[in-house]
ZAVEXSE-519529 format. One record per residue (C-alpha): x, y, z. Coordinates in steps of 0.5 Angstrom, whole numbers, plus 500, padded with zeros to 3 digits. Layout:
REM ZAVEXSE-519529
XYZ
...
***
This chain:
REM ZAVEXSE-519529
833048892
838043890
838042883
844038881
846035874
851029872
858032872
865027868
866025875
859023877
853027880
854034883
849039886
849046883
845050888
844049895
840051901
838058896
832062899
830068896
824072895
824077890
818083890
814086884
818091881
824090885
831090881
836084884
842083882
846076882
853077883
859072883
864069878
863063873
860057876
856059882
849058880
847065877
845062871
841056874
837061877
834064872
833057868
829055874
826061874
824060867
822053867
827051863
831046868
827043874
830042881
831036884
829038890
825044893
820049891
820054886
814059885
813064880
807069882
805064887
804059882
810053880
814056874
812054867
815054860
812057856
810063861
808070858
810074863
817073863
822075858
829072858
835076855
842073854
849075853
849074846
843078842
841071839
838076833
836072826
841074821
836073815
830078818
831085818
831088825
824091825
822083824
827081829
823085834
816082832
818075833
816074840
809077838
808073832
807066837
801070841
794070839
791077837
797081834
795083827
801084823
800091823
799091830
806087831
809092826
807098830
809095836
815094833
816100832
815103838
820099842
825101837
824108838
824107845
831104845
833109839
833105834
828108829
833109824
836101824
829099823
830096815
837094817
840087818
843084824
850084821
849092819
849094827
854095832
854090838
851096842
846096837
844089837
843088844
838095844
835091838
835084844
832089848
826092844
825085842
824082849
820089851
816088846
811083849
810086855
813081861
812083868
819079870
825080866
830075866
837078864
844074863
850078863
846082858
851087857
858082858
860083851
860090850
866095851
867099857
864106854
858102850
857098856
855105860
851107855
846101854
846100862
844108863
839106857
836100860
836104867
832109864
826105860
826100867
825107872
821111867
817107863
810103866
809096864
802098860
798093864
799094871
803101871
808098875
816097874
818090872
821086876
828084874
833079876
840081873
846076872
853080872
860078875
861085875
860088881
860095879
855094874
850091880
851096885
849101879
843097877
840094882
836095888
839088891
846085890
846078892
854076891
854067891
859063892
861056889
861049890
856048891
852055889
849059894
848066896
853068901
852076902
846080901
847088900
841092899
843098895
839105897
842110891
837114890
833113884
832115878
839114877
839113869
841120868
847120873
851114873
857117871
857122877
854116881
860112881
865118884
860119891
862116897
856112898
858109892
865107894
862104900
858099897
863097891
867096897
863092901
861087895
869087893
870084900
864079899
867077892
875076895
871072901
868068896
875066892
879065898
874060900
874056892
882057894
881053901
***
């Protein structure tokens, strides 16, 4: 893949020689500093941008937008302020054929229960904390039952305590709730600049290097699953410390290359 663009000083290459296979049901974290192409990879998978060179396939086919099998969750919740929480969750279902009003309402109620926000269904986004808003955004993307979840630093704006809580909540949903269509875990591509988050959540972490963006280091995370109820204790294990150290060294190497 060689997607590029036009910068202030002329054309630039955003990604170069990126070769990546992501398997069904796998949780892959893209880790690295801003500007190394993490979000570009998500946008290529979602067909929001097109590569100038190279081939991308999603389930064996060229990506297309919109793709009902893909859900995209951003760093900011992007909730519509004039719609109540339940109506925000229904949003994606309104453009799908075959979803009556009563069925959409039932599905939204199920998703809000899943993320622990049943009591907030009739509130407006402005009445919620940022952590609650991110839970609503998660309920909205899960409501359409995508097979693939693209997540672009979805918890970055949260304080440390809330962030750990919602990481555990999301991981619980991903680990324990099967997709209604095929009873398999959803495939997740998760962008983050937080190495602890990457190591806690993912099956595999790819450390990306900038200028141009490329995969510089890969680490499989063999921590046992399910992890959702044990994130706090996992962080203090020797195995986690080893993983954390390796990812930290990879990021330091990235920084040294950028400064050279």
